[in-house]
C-alpha positions as CSV (number, residue, x, y, z in Angstrom):
1,X,5.3,-6.4,21.0
2,X,4.4,-5.9,17.5
3,X,4.8,-8.9,15.2
4,X,3.6,-10.0,11.7
5,X,2.4,-13.5,12.3
6,X,0.7,-14.4,9.0
7,X,1.9,-14.3,5.5
8,X,2.8,-11.2,3.6
9,X,0.7,-10.4,0.5
10,X,2.2,-8.2,-2.3
11,X,-0.3,-6.6,-4.6
12,X,1.4,-6.4,-8.0
13,X,0.7,-5.0,-11.4
14,X,3.0,-5.9,-14.4
15,X,4.7,-2.5,-14.4
16,X,8.1,-1.6,-13.2
17,X,6.8,0.3,-10.3
18,X,5.6,-2.9,-8.8
19,X,9.2,-4.0,-8.4
20,X,9.5,-1.7,-5.3
21,X,6.2,-3.4,-3.8
22,X,7.9,-6.8,-4.4
23,X,11.3,-5.9,-2.9
24,X,9.7,-4.4,0.3
25,X,7.2,-7.3,0.6
26,X,10.1,-9.7,0.2
27,X,12.1,-7.9,3.0
28,X,9.1,-7.8,5.3
29,X,8.4,-11.5,4.9
30,X,12.1,-12.4,5.5
31,X,12.3,-10.1,8.6
32,X,9.3,-11.8,10.2
33,X,10.2,-15.2,8.8
34,X,6.7,-15.6,7.1
35,X,5.6,-16.8,3.7
36,X,5.3,-14.4,0.7
37,X,2.3,-14.4,-1.5
38,X,1.8,-12.2,-4.6
39,X,-1.6,-11.1,-5.8
40,X,-2.6,-9.9,-9.2
41,X,-6.2,-9.0,-10.1
42,X,-7.6,-9.5,-13.7
43,X,-10.7,-7.8,-14.9
44,X,-13.9,-9.9,-14.4
45,X,-15.3,-11.1,-17.6
46,X,-19.0,-11.2,-18.0
47,X,-19.7,-13.0,-21.4
48,X,-23.4,-13.7,-22.0
49,X,-24.2,-15.5,-25.2
50,X,-27.7,-16.8,-25.0
51,X,-27.8,-17.4,-28.8
52,X,-24.4,-19.1,-29.0
53,X,-23.8,-20.9,-25.7
54,X,-21.2,-23.1,-27.3
55,X,-18.8,-20.0,-27.3
56,X,-18.8,-19.9,-23.5
57,X,-16.3,-22.7,-23.5
58,X,-14.1,-20.8,-25.9
59,X,-14.3,-17.8,-23.6
60,X,-13.3,-19.9,-20.6
61,X,-10.4,-21.4,-22.4
62,X,-9.2,-17.8,-23.4
63,X,-9.4,-16.7,-19.9
64,X,-7.6,-19.8,-18.8
65,X,-4.7,-19.0,-21.1
66,X,-4.6,-15.4,-20.0
67,X,-4.3,-16.4,-16.3
68,X,-1.5,-18.8,-17.1
69,X,0.3,-16.1,-19.1
70,X,0.0,-13.6,-16.3
71,X,1.1,-16.3,-13.8
72,X,4.3,-16.9,-15.9
73,X,5.0,-13.2,-16.1
74,X,4.7,-12.6,-12.5
75,X,6.9,-15.7,-11.7
76,X,9.6,-14.3,-14.0
77,X,9.4,-10.9,-12.3
78,X,9.6,-12.5,-8.9
79,X,12.6,-14.6,-9.9
80,X,14.4,-11.3,-11.1
81,X,13.5,-9.3,-8.1
82,X,13.7,-11.8,-5.2
83,X,15.4,-15.0,-6.4
84,X,12.4,-16.8,-5.0
85,X,11.0,-20.0,-6.6
86,X,8.0,-22.0,-5.6
87,X,7.2,-23.2,-3.0
88,X,8.9,-20.1,-1.3
89,X,6.4,-18.1,-3.2
90,X,2.7,-18.4,-4.0
91,X,0.7,-16.5,-6.6
92,X,-3.0,-15.6,-6.2
93,X,-4.9,-14.6,-9.2
94,X,-8.1,-12.8,-8.5
95,X,-10.9,-11.4,-10.7
96,X,-13.0,-8.3,-10.5
97,X,-12.4,-4.8,-8.9
98,X,-8.6,-4.5,-7.9
99,X,-9.0,-3.5,-4.3
100,X,-11.7,-6.1,-3.7
101,X,-9.6,-8.8,-5.2
102,X,-6.7,-7.8,-3.1
103,X,-8.7,-7.8,0.2
104,X,-10.4,-11.1,-0.8
105,X,-7.0,-12.7,-1.2
106,X,-5.8,-11.2,2.0
107,X,-8.7,-12.7,3.9
108,X,-8.3,-16.1,2.1
109,X,-4.6,-16.6,3.2
110,X,-5.0,-14.9,6.4
111,X,-2.5,-12.3,5.6
112,X,-0.4,-10.8,8.3
113,X,0.4,-7.7,6.2
114,X,-0.4,-6.4,2.9
115,X,2.0,-4.4,0.6
116,X,0.6,-1.9,-1.9
117,X,2.2,0.7,-4.2
118,X,2.4,4.4,-3.8
119,X,2.7,5.7,-7.2
120,X,4.3,9.1,-8.6
121,X,2.6,11.5,-11.0
122,X,4.1,13.4,-14.0
123,X,5.3,16.1,-11.6
124,X,7.2,13.7,-9.4
125,X,4.8,13.8,-6.5
126,X,4.1,10.5,-4.7
127,X,0.5,9.7,-4.5
128,X,-1.8,6.8,-3.5
129,X,-3.8,5.3,-6.1
130,X,-7.7,4.6,-5.7
131,X,-7.1,0.8,-5.2
132,X,-4.3,1.3,-2.7
133,X,-6.4,3.8,-0.8
134,X,-9.3,1.3,-0.4
135,X,-6.8,-1.4,0.8
136,X,-5.4,0.9,3.4
137,X,-8.9,1.7,4.5
138,X,-10.5,-1.7,4.7
139,X,-7.7,-4.3,5.1
140,X,-7.9,-6.3,8.4
141,X,-4.2,-6.2,9.0
142,X,-1.2,-3.7,8.8
143,X,-0.8,-2.3,5.3
144,X,2.7,-1.1,3.9
145,X,2.6,1.5,1.3
146,X,5.8,0.9,-0.6
147,X,7.6,3.8,-2.1
148,X,11.3,4.4,-3.1
149,X,12.7,5.8,0.2
150,X,16.1,7.1,1.5
151,X,18.1,5.1,4.1
152,X,17.2,7.2,6.9
153,X,15.5,6.7,10.3
154,X,12.2,5.1,11.2
155,X,9.6,7.8,12.2
156,X,6.7,6.7,14.5
157,X,3.8,9.1,15.0
158,X,1.8,9.1,18.2
159,X,-0.8,11.0,20.0
160,X,-0.5,8.7,23.0
161,X,-4.0,7.2,22.4
162,X,-4.6,3.4,22.5
163,X,-4.7,3.2,18.5
164,X,-1.3,4.9,18.4
165,X,0.6,2.6,20.7
166,X,0.9,-0.3,18.3
167,X,2.3,2.1,15.8
168,X,5.1,3.0,18.1
169,X,5.7,-0.6,18.8
170,X,5.8,-1.5,15.2
171,X,8.2,1.4,14.5
172,X,10.5,0.1,17.3
173,X,10.4,-3.5,15.8
174,X,11.0,-2.1,12.4
175,X,14.0,-0.1,13.5
176,X,15.5,-3.1,15.2
177,X,15.0,-5.4,12.1
178,X,16.2,-2.6,9.7
179,X,19.2,-1.7,12.1
180,X,18.0,1.9,12.0
181,X,17.3,4.5,14.6
182,X,13.7,5.2,15.8
183,X,12.4,8.7,16.1
184,X,9.1,9.3,17.7
185,X,7.0,12.4,16.9
186,X,4.2,14.0,18.8
187,X,2.4,16.9,17.4
188,X,0.4,19.4,19.5
189,X,-2.3,21.1,17.5
190,X,-3.5,24.1,19.6
191,X,-6.8,24.7,17.7
192,X,-8.4,28.0,18.3
193,X,-11.7,27.7,20.5
194,X,-15.0,29.5,19.7
195,X,-16.1,31.8,22.4
196,X,-18.1,35.0,22.9
197,X,-16.4,38.2,21.8
198,X,-18.7,41.4,21.7
199,X,-22.3,41.3,22.6
200,X,-24.0,38.4,20.9
201,X,-21.2,37.7,18.4
202,X,-18.7,34.8,18.7
203,X,-15.1,34.6,17.5
204,X,-12.2,32.2,17.6
205,X,-9.4,32.7,20.1
206,X,-6.3,30.5,21.0
207,X,-6.4,28.5,24.2
208,X,-5.4,30.5,27.4
209,X,-1.6,30.8,27.7
210,X,-1.6,28.8,31.0
211,X,-3.4,25.9,29.4
212,X,-1.2,25.9,26.3
213,X,2.0,25.7,28.5
214,X,0.4,23.0,30.5
215,X,-0.4,21.0,27.4
216,X,3.2,21.4,26.0
217,X,4.6,20.2,29.4
218,X,2.4,17.2,29.5
219,X,3.1,16.4,25.9
220,X,6.8,16.6,26.3
221,X,6.8,14.5,29.4
222,X,4.8,11.7,27.6
223,X,7.1,12.0,24.7
224,X,10.2,11.7,26.8
225,X,8.6,8.6,28.5
226,X,7.8,7.0,25.2
227,X,11.3,7.6,23.9
228,X,12.7,6.0,27.1
229,X,10.3,3.1,26.9
230,X,11.1,2.1,23.4
231,X,14.7,3.2,23.6
232,X,14.3,5.5,20.6
233,X,17.9,6.4,19.7
234,X,16.5,9.0,17.1
235,X,14.9,10.8,20.1
236,X,11.6,12.4,20.4
237,X,10.3,15.3,18.3
238,X,7.7,17.6,19.8
239,X,6.1,19.9,17.1
240,X,3.1,22.1,17.1
241,X,0.6,23.0,14.4
242,X,-1.5,20.8,12.1
243,X,-0.2,17.3,12.4
244,X,0.0,16.1,8.7
245,X,2.3,18.7,7.4
246,X,4.4,18.5,10.7
247,X,4.9,14.8,10.3
248,X,5.7,15.1,6.7
249,X,8.3,17.9,7.2
250,X,10.0,15.8,10.0
251,X,10.2,12.8,7.6
252,X,11.7,15.0,5.0
253,X,14.2,16.4,7.6
254,X,15.2,13.0,9.0
255,X,15.3,11.5,5.4
256,X,13.1,8.8,6.9
257,X,12.9,5.5,5.2
258,X,9.6,4.7,6.8
259,X,6.7,6.5,8.6
260,X,4.6,4.3,11.0
261,X,1.1,5.6,11.9
262,X,-1.8,4.0,13.7
263,X,-5.5,3.7,12.9
264,X,-8.5,2.0,14.4
265,X,-11.0,-0.8,13.4
266,X,-12.0,-2.0,10.0
267,X,-14.3,0.9,8.8
268,X,-11.7,3.2,7.4
269,X,-9.0,5.5,8.7
270,X,-10.3,6.5,12.1
271,X,-11.3,10.1,12.9
272,X,-10.8,9.5,16.6
273,X,-7.1,8.4,16.7
274,X,-4.7,9.6,14.1
275,X,-7.6,9.5,11.8
276,X,-7.5,12.1,9.0
277,X,-3.8,12.7,10.0
278,X,-3.0,9.1,9.1
279,X,-4.9,9.4,5.8
280,X,-3.1,12.6,4.9
281,X,0.3,11.2,5.8
282,X,-0.2,7.9,3.8
283,X,-1.3,10.0,0.7
284,X,1.6,12.4,0.7
285,X,4.5,10.9,2.4
286,X,7.9,11.2,0.7
287,X,8.8,7.5,1.8
288,X,7.0,4.2,2.6
289,X,4.3,4.3,5.2
290,X,3.3,1.4,7.5
291,X,-0.3,1.7,8.8
292,X,-0.9,-0.4,11.9
293,X,-4.5,-1.1,12.9
294,X,-5.8,-1.5,16.3
295,X,-8.7,-4.1,16.1
């Protein structure tokens, strides 16, 4: 059964959009009864003064004061959003590239989950920033991309492969903790196959009708079994076509508060399991997305 065992790490800026990250990270930590850490990454300062080495101490003092100011600002924001006080909250200040600092902090504390923000653009679309994208790709633990979300169902996507099973388990656990219904979606993408047409030419044609029907039957049977196994009160959704838009449409229809997808390994969003599907869903989802990794 899915469980977050290590502390939850919330990656925060000092903008208002980070409040949603903090709220969802706090809720996640409370649900799994683990400690909450907050991480903020400062730019790394490379000050080389070969002619005036005495100024290096001045630079160090300025950076120390900056770090103290940022820590105070973070603690004030944490108190406002979560009512937490030390030692129920710990703050990690890193330097350097943002995503590298977040990943370094996650490894240092042995994070059980990382929470990052999915921000919107001027047209209201919900996008994934470059730093958050890197964290989703390379974190060695589940990553929650926190976005403002409706209070709907939990939607877990599966293709019935091994990397997808932890995602359904995580979806079932989140549904139980949030007291929400779980819906499980499976998308059958019947891609055209290349074959000979006339003479030496080749063309694309859909799979044979009997094969397509058989694939639909097998997919529905597996989906029904998955719904029964995880007691998904939201039922099973069997859709056809390209997977990412099908999952996103289902999330919009259900007014889902969370989409759960699976990926594999540490080297990015796998192309073998949900792969590019997971990546597309994370980037464009209308709600929060939990990415669960099969190590």
